N, C-alpha and C positions, 0 to 999 in steps of 0.2 A: 955909628944907633945913633948918636945922637941925631944924624942930618936925615934920618927915616925916621926916627922920634916926629923931629920937626915939622919935616914932609904931611905926613900921617895927621896932625893939629890940622895943618893949613887944609887937607882935605876936611878935615872934620867943621871947618870954623866956615867950610867951601856950603858945604853941606845944610847946615844949621840956616848959612842965609840964604840959600835958598827956599829952604824948606816957608822960612821966613815970610820969602816972596810969591807962597801959593796961595788961590785965589779959593783954595777949599782942603781941608789939612784933615781926615778921618783916620784916628786912632784908634783898634776895635777890643789891643789888647792892653783896653783900662774894663773892658766890658758892659761898653754903654752904648748905648742906638745912640747915633746923630737923629738930630726929630725933623730932619729936609731928607731923611732918608723911609720912601716910601716900605714896608716890608710885607708880603705877607705868604705863607705857610698855609693850606688848608686842613694841617690835621697836627697834634702833638708831634713830639718826639725826640730822643735822646738827647744830652752829653755828660759829662763829665765835668762839677760844679770846683768852686775852689778849695775845696776840703777833699775834694780827690773819688770824690762819690758822684754814682751814674744816675741820671736823675729826667726827671720826665720836664721837657718845660713845654706851655701853652700852648696851639691853636696861634699862630700869626705873632709870637714872639722870638723873635733870634736867639741863637745859641752861642755864647758866646763858651767855646770850648777850655777846658783846661788841663793837665798833664795828669794823668792821678798821680803821680809820684813824686815831680819839683813840686808840681800846683802852681805852673806857672802859665798865664792864659795861652792857647797857641794862636785863641785870634777869633773869629768868627766864622765856623763853620758854614758850607752851604753845600746842600746837595743835592741831584738829583730826584725825582719821585722813585722809592722800590718799593717792593711785600712783599713781608715776610711770611708764605707758606707753612710752614709747623704751627700749627693749630693752638701748643699749647707749650710755651718756648718758660712758663713758669710755674713750670710742676703741677702746676692742680689736680689736683686729684689722686697724688701720692700719700701714701701713710708708710710711717716708719716699720720697721719689722724686716724679718726675715719674707721672700718672696715666695707666693704658698701657702705663709703662714701668719699672715695678720699684715706683713709688708705689702706695697701695693708702687707698683711704680707711676708714674706723669701719665691722666686720661693719655692713648694715644702711644705714648711710645710703647715698644717692640722689644723682646732680651731675645738675643737668636743665639749659633752657634753651642759649643760643648758646656754650655751652664745647667746642665741637667748634674751634672758630675761635681759643680761647684753650689757651696751655701752663700746667696747672692741675697743681699741684706740691702733696704733703702737703710740708713745710721742719720742721718738727721735730714732737714729742709731751714735752710736760712738766706740772709741775704751779706751778700759779703764786696763791700763797696757800691751800692746800692744794686748789686748782681743778683740776680733768683735762684739759687743753686739748689740741687741734689745732689748731695751726699750719700752713695752708692760698693757697699764691700764685695771684694771677688775673694771666695779662702777656698781652701780642697787642693786637693790634688786636681788637678784635670782629664778626658780622656782624651782631649783632641785638642787643638794650638789657637780658639778661640774663643772665646765672646763678643759679644757685642753688644749694642744699645742700639736700636732703630728712635729717630727721634720725631716719625708720626707715618703710621702705617701705608704702603708703596701706593698700595692707588686708592690712597686717598686727599691727595697731596694734590694735584693740579694733570690736567695736561700738557708734554712733554715733547717737543716739536726737533729733528733734525734741524743742527744750524743755531741753537740757542746755546745763551755761551750761562748757565749755571756756577751761583756761587755760593757755596755751604762754611760753614764759622759755626764755631763756640768756644766759650769757656769753659777749660780745664785742667788743674794740676793734682798732683797725689799729697792729701792729707792724713793718709796713716798708712801701720803698714808700709813695706817696702817693694823695690824694683830685681830684691831676690826673685830670679827665673822669668823676668819680665823682660818681655820683645821691645821692642817698639811699635808705638800704638801706629793706628791706621785712620784718619777722618774722610768718611769715604761723599760719593754723588756715585746713586743709585738711579738709572733708568731700564722699567722694564716693557714688554707689552703689557696688549690687552689683557690677557689671558696672562696675568702676573711670572710670564718667566724672561731675565734679568738676562737681558738683551745689551750695556756696556754699564764702563764706569769707570771714574780718576779719582785718585785721593792722594792724600798726602800722608807720607813718614813720615813720624817723629816722636824724640823722646821724651817721652811727661814730666814737668818740668818738677822738682821739688821745692823747690824753693819759691819766693816773690809773690806776689798779691795775686787776685783774681784777678783783677781789672788789666791786668802787662799779660800777659798769658790764653789772650786769643788766638786760635790757629783760623787760617781758614784755610780754601781750596777751590778751584776754576775747574770745571767741564765744561768744554763745548759738546754740545753731542752730535753724534755724526750718522746713526744704525737711525736709518726709516721706518722700523717701529719701537724705538721708543716710545709711549704715550705716559707712562705715569715717570714718574722720578720722587725720590725721597734719598736724606744723608743720615748716614752712622754712623758710631764712634766703635774704633774693633779694640779691642786690648788682648794683646798675641803672648801666648808664652812657649816654654818646653813643657807639650806632653808629661801626662809622667812626674812629671817635678813640682813639688807645693807651689802653692801663692797664698799669699797674701796682702792686700791693700785696696786700699780706698782713693775713690775718686771724685775728684769735688767738681760738677759738672754744673755750668752754667748757660742762661740763652741761648742755645742753639737760633741759629738761622740759617736758612733757603730763603735764595734769591733771583728773581731771571738780572742776571750782568754778568756782568766778567771781570767785576772785583767786589770785594769784602768791604760794606758800610756801615755809619754805626746802626748801633742794635733799634732793633723794634720787639719791644715783646708782646708776647701772645698770650691769649689764659682762654684757648677755649674755639679761638676759627683766627684766622689769618687775620694781619695788620699794616697797614697801609701808611706809609708816609709819606703825605704830599709832596713837591716840587715847592721850589723854595721863591722863590722873585722877589729883587731888591731894587729900588728904583728913585731916579731922585729926576725931577718935572718941575714945571709951570717954571714960578719962578727963584721955584730955586734950587733950578740947574741953570737959570738964564742970566743969574744973578754970581755965576763964579764962571761960568765959560763965551768962550770967545770967537766969535766964529771965523773969524781968518788966518790964526795962530794959534800954540798952544801943545801942551803937552799934559800927558797923563802918565801918572809914573803909581804901582803898584809892589806892595813886600805881600810875599803872598807863598805858601805852605804845597805842594801838590796834596795830589791823596791820589789815588793807585791808579788812577786814567791820568795821562796823557796825549790825550785826541780827539779832537769836536768838543773843546771846551771854550769858555767864554770867560774872562778873565775882570778885568773893567775896559770901559768905553764909551760912545754916544750914538744914539740914532732916533729917527723919526716911529720906529714903533713896527717900523719895516724893515725890512732887510734890504730894503733898493740905498738910503744915506745911512750909514754909519761909520765910524771911525772906532774900529774895535783891537783891543789885543786880547787872542785866543792862543789855541794851538788848533795845530790840523793833526792829521793822521802819519803819523811818521815822525811824531816828537818833536814836531816843528815849533818852535814858538815865533807864529807867526803876527805878522801886521798887517791887516787889508783896509782901504780906502773902498767905498765904494762909494759914486751919486747916479742918480736917476738909476741904478738900478745895472751900470758901468762897474766892473771896475780901474781904479785909480792906482795902488797901491799894493803889492803881497809883495812881501818880504818876508822871510819863511826861511831861518834856518834849522835846521835838525839836530838835532843829537839832545834833546833836555828831559832826560829824566822824569818819570813818574817819583813820586814821596820824596823832594825835593825839595827846598826854600830856593826861593829868586827873589831878587830885585830887578823892576823891567821898569824900563821908561820906552813909551814912543812918543817919538815928537811931529808935529808938522803944521808944512804950509804950504802954501801954493806952489808948488814944483818944489819942492822939501822938504823930504818923511825921510825919517828915520830913528832906529831904539838903540838901547844899551839894555844888558842884559850881566846883570853881578861884574857891573866896572867893563864892560868889552861889547865893542859894537862890530858885533857879531859880524854884518853886511855891508855895504859899499851903500852910499847914503842916496836912496828916487828923490830924481829930480826930475818929475814927470807928472802929472796930477795935479785936479779941481776936486774942489774941496764940499763939498755937502752939503748940505743943510740940515740942523739935524733938533729934536727939540724936550732929550732926555739922554742923563743916561744912564747904562745897566755894572751894577755891581755885580763879579761873580756865576753870569751868567749871557747867556746872549737873546735876539728874540725867535729864536726856532727851536730855545732850549740852549744843551751844551751846558750846566750846570758846573761851574768847578769841581764838585770834591773836595772841597779841601778846605784851608784856612788861611782866609782875609788877613792879614794883621795889621795894613795900614794904605791909608790909597790917597791921592794929595796929585793937585790940576795946578797948572800953571799959566798962567793967560796968554804965555805969546810961546814961541822956537827954540827951545833952549840952545843950546852950541853945544857939541861933540863933545869936546870937557868938558862940559858943564853934566851930559847925560850920564856922564861914566863916571864920574866923584858922584854923581845923586844917587847909583845902585853901588857904586863898589860897596 
């Protein structure tokens, strides 16, 4: 044990020495953006702040995102553009009371299933952890097996096409009553034809949570449309139960979202119309780049957490504002942790080991020198050194995206650059 502790101390000292030799070091868990970084996003966006509250961040301002439970900074959140097609996720137009006797659902929301045999009431409207919510109570003895809340009228959302990936999400938990006679619930994505006929559906089955803050109870499901008759799309939440057996339960539902994409992204609030979060572009250019970059050899390091995507995304690298000349730490389809180098449009390096999961954290380094290229991931060299390749002329660095788009859709904790080709042992120590 003592020998092992001594070895770990030696590794830690070596890593500290290495970072001390970095010509660029950026720690995003401090919640501060280095002034050398040029950042743009042509819209507002949301994040959890240091108090664990969901808040809106102004356009062109970075999002340093915090865990709503531990309140620890997860790093800099960078995402691709997305639209929430649900027009009223903040429950505008809702009113407390029994539905049909003064109570009203939010504008555009619908109620279906065997609700007529139940008393359905809007109990409360409010905000928890910065999340706008609606409390709705279902009580009585149902004559059928389900009741559902649709988050938008199906024919009013958007045109859908076969082959598209759609993702639905919502915050939800139980805040009153009991789960007695209640079965697992379902979050649905529904596609209908031009005449309103249901043609396909995808769903997530889940048990309604009774504990934890609303912020930690977000559920999502994805559906790839396959029916050529799909034209319109919507999402809803189904409450299932035993017909003929009494129920009394109150659900808190917050900020439902329906987005075109294969995975869920951060919340995009809406209040009467669809809303889009723009893509996020982070660059280091001009003297802010040339002051630390070495054209002849160097090492890029990143500590980051992937979101739900691990295909065709950029992490960290450099280019000349085109795809012809670049050195890139990225991911490719098939969970490949890809390291690429292109010069004058010709591929020089393509190291792409597979098996790197989405929603996972990594420390990774790519190193380059003419005829000498390698990478390390979490203390391991996953591939043999590439001993052939020339270097491109580059003029800028990209953080969390690539020239062709391909956003990280995750959190960057730390970035660094070393103006030399680190040895293989140094790479392993740095990323351990």
